[in-house]
C-alpha positions, 0 to 999 in steps of 0.5 A, spaced: 825 427 685 826 426 678 822 421 675 826 414 674 827 413 667 827 406 668 820 406 670 814 404 666 809 410 665 802 408 666 800 412 660 804 406 656 801 400 660 794 399 658 793 393 663 794 397 669 789 402 667 784 396 665 786 393 672 784 399 676 778 400 672 775 393 674 777 395 681 773 402 680 767 398 677 767 393 683 767 399 688 762 402 685 757 396 684 759 395 692 757 402 694 750 402 689 748 395 692 749 398 699 745 404 697 740 399 695 740 395 701 739 402 705 733 404 701 729 397 700 730 394 707 734 389 710 739 392 714 738 390 721 741 383 721 749 381 722 749 378 715 746 385 713 751 389 717 757 385 714 754 386 707 754 394 709 761 394 711 763 390 704 759 395 700 762 401 704 769 398 702 768 401 695 769 407 698 776 405 701 778 402 694 776 409 691 781 413 695 787 408 694 786 409 687 785 416 687 792 417 692 795 412 687 793 416 680 794 423 683 801 421 686 803 418 679 801 424 676 804 429 681 811 425 680 811 426 672 810 433 673 816 434 677 820 437 672 816 442 670 815 449 673 812 449 680 807 455 679 804 452 672 804 445 674 800 446 681 795 451 677 794 446 672 794 440 676 788 443 681 784 446 675 784 439 671 781 436 678 776 441 679 774 441 671 773 433 672 770 433 678 765 439 679 761 440 673 758 434 673 757 434 680 753 441 679 749 438 674 747 432 678 745 436 684 740 440 680 735 435 680 734 434 688 736 442 689 729 445 690 727 440 695 734 441 699 733 448 699 726 447 702 728 443 707 734 445 710 737 452 713 742 455 707 748 459 710 754 462 706 758 456 709 753 451 707 753 454 700 761 453 699 761 446 702 756 443 697 758 447 691 765 447 692 766 441 697 770 445 702 772 440 708 766 442 713 766 449 714 759 448 717 761 442 720 758 439 724 752 442 721 753 439 714 748 439 709 749 436 702 744 435 697 746 428 695 749 425 702 754 421 698 758 427 696 761 427 703 767 422 700 768 428 695 770 432 700 775 428 702 777 427 695 778 435 694 781 436 701 787 431 698 787 435 692 788 441 695 794 439 700 797 435 694 797 442 690 800 446 695 806 442 695 806 442 688 807 449 688 812 449 694 816 443 693 815 440 686 820 435 686 818 432 693 810 434 693 808 426 694 813 425 699 811 432 703 803 430 702 804 423 705 808 427 711 803 432 712 797 427 712 800 423 717 802 429 721 795 431 721 792 424 723 797 423 728 795 430 731 788 429 730 788 423 734 793 426 740 788 432 741 782 427 741 778 432 736 771 429 735 766 434 734 769 440 730 770 441 723 778 439 724 775 432 724 775 432 716 782 434 715 785 430 721 781 424 719 784 417 719 781 415 713 786 420 709 791 415 710 788 411 704 790 416 700 797 416 703 797 408 701 795 410 694 801 415 694 806 410 697 804 405 691 805 411 686 812 412 689 813 404 689 811 404 681 815 409 679 821 406 682 820 399 680 815 399 675 811 392 673 813 386 678 808 381 676 810 376 682 809 381 687 803 384 684 800 377 684 802 376 691 799 382 694 792 381 690 791 374 693 793 377 700 788 383 699 782 378 697 784 374 703 784 380 707 778 383 705 774 376 706 777 375 713 775 382 715 768 381 712 767 375 716 770 377 722 768 385 723 761 386 726 762 393 727 758 397 722 762 402 719 757 403 713 755 409 716 757 416 714 756 419 721 762 415 723 766 417 718 764 425 719 765 424 727 772 420 726 769 414 730 772 407 729 776 410 723 783 407 725 780 400 725 777 401 718 783 404 715 787 398 719 782 393 716 778 395 710 784 400 708 789 395 708 785 390 704 784 396 699 791 398 698 793 390 697 788 389 692 789 396 688 797 395 689 796 388 686 793 390 680 798 396 679 804 391 679 801 385 676 798 389 670 793 383 668 791 383 661 783 383 660 781 379 654 774 376 657 767 379 655 766 380 663 772 383 664 771 388 658 764 390 661 767 391 668 772 396 664 766 400 661 763 400 668 769 403 671 770 408 665 763 410 667 763 409 675 764 417 677 757 418 673 754 411 676 756 414 683 753 421 683 747 418 680 746 412 684 743 416 690 737 419 686 736 413 681 736 408 687 730 412 690 727 413 684 727 405 682 725 403 688 719 407 688 718 405 681 718 397 683 714 398 688 708 401 684 709 396 678 703 391 678 708 385 678 708 381 684 715 379 683 718 386 683 714 388 689 714 383 694 719 378 691 726 375 694 730 381 697 736 379 693 732 378 687 729 385 687 735 389 689 739 385 684 734 388 678 734 395 681 742 394 681 742 393 674 738 399 673 742 403 677 748 402 673 745 403 667 742 409 669 749 412 671 752 409 664 747 413 660 749 419 664 756 417 662 755 417 655 750 422 654 752 428 659 759 426 662 763 424 656 760 430 652 761 435 657 768 433 658 770 433 651 767 440 651 771 442 657 777 439 654 777 443 648 776 450 652 781 448 657 786 446 651 785 453 648 786 457 654 792 453 657 795 450 651 796 443 655 793 436 654 786 434 656 783 433 663 785 426 665 779 421 667 777 422 674 782 418 679 776 417 684 769 416 685 769 413 678 774 416 682 
């Protein structure tokens, strides 16, 4: 389907971009706070279960944002050559996601090699984020990379349909992912690698695709956007308060346990929040808003480095001879550590990710003659 000429292109609407970056910032802060809670303790009570679920909610937000941005990107490619557009699409996704991931995992790689049995499938899993070829014996150097497995699988599916049916790639991707999830539920797959490619959490990418189709057709709808944003805030609050099942466990995701409930609660809330910002397109003028936009820009680096920096910072705080940092209130200690984790990720963004992308953009432009690699749609994403 051709792009509706009356629709407002996202590249010309910085307010939508800023709004999405704010949600990326909030999402990565939630995830980083969850990691800190898991490392520094305090995860046993019902309150902590609720807080853990809220932290994992950041992943749901990332997945919906990814579905939206990649869906809109595919819709814009609908007038090009199918072979070239599909290759260009997956090439820039790989360049955007994998190189910085490889750099980050170099730090814990030695320890990982000493502690895990390495096989050919495992090698492919953690270097190229293929969807669970060695499942259920998944060995990831950094545990949070499980989210990138779902991201890359979504990219692969969308790329296939860009190649086969360029104009209807987004709609066909939606249909394919829904059919995979339905098949997984019908077959009751729980303990095989197929649970990765039939996982209900893939429906969150579908939600983002649906928002992309709506935005392409209707462009900015401020009243509807505000209404969806308010509904999303209310939904997130209700789910946080009333949900007592712990979904903040990656094992549950990788086994497909409780995922329909998660998608039907946290996923819907994330979709409302993201769609609200997309259709509203709020202007960001405050210093806090600008700061969150900056954190959103660096959210992928923050996400990737958070596992390593969380462990290092928590150990450092335990050794510093300051009583407040060693045995002070948990909220205060985690708050200080959270600021340090974010700053560590931003340093990686400024001095590693940005120069790396600049270099990759130059090389890719020389080779393909195409535009620059797009910002990460997901985990920082």
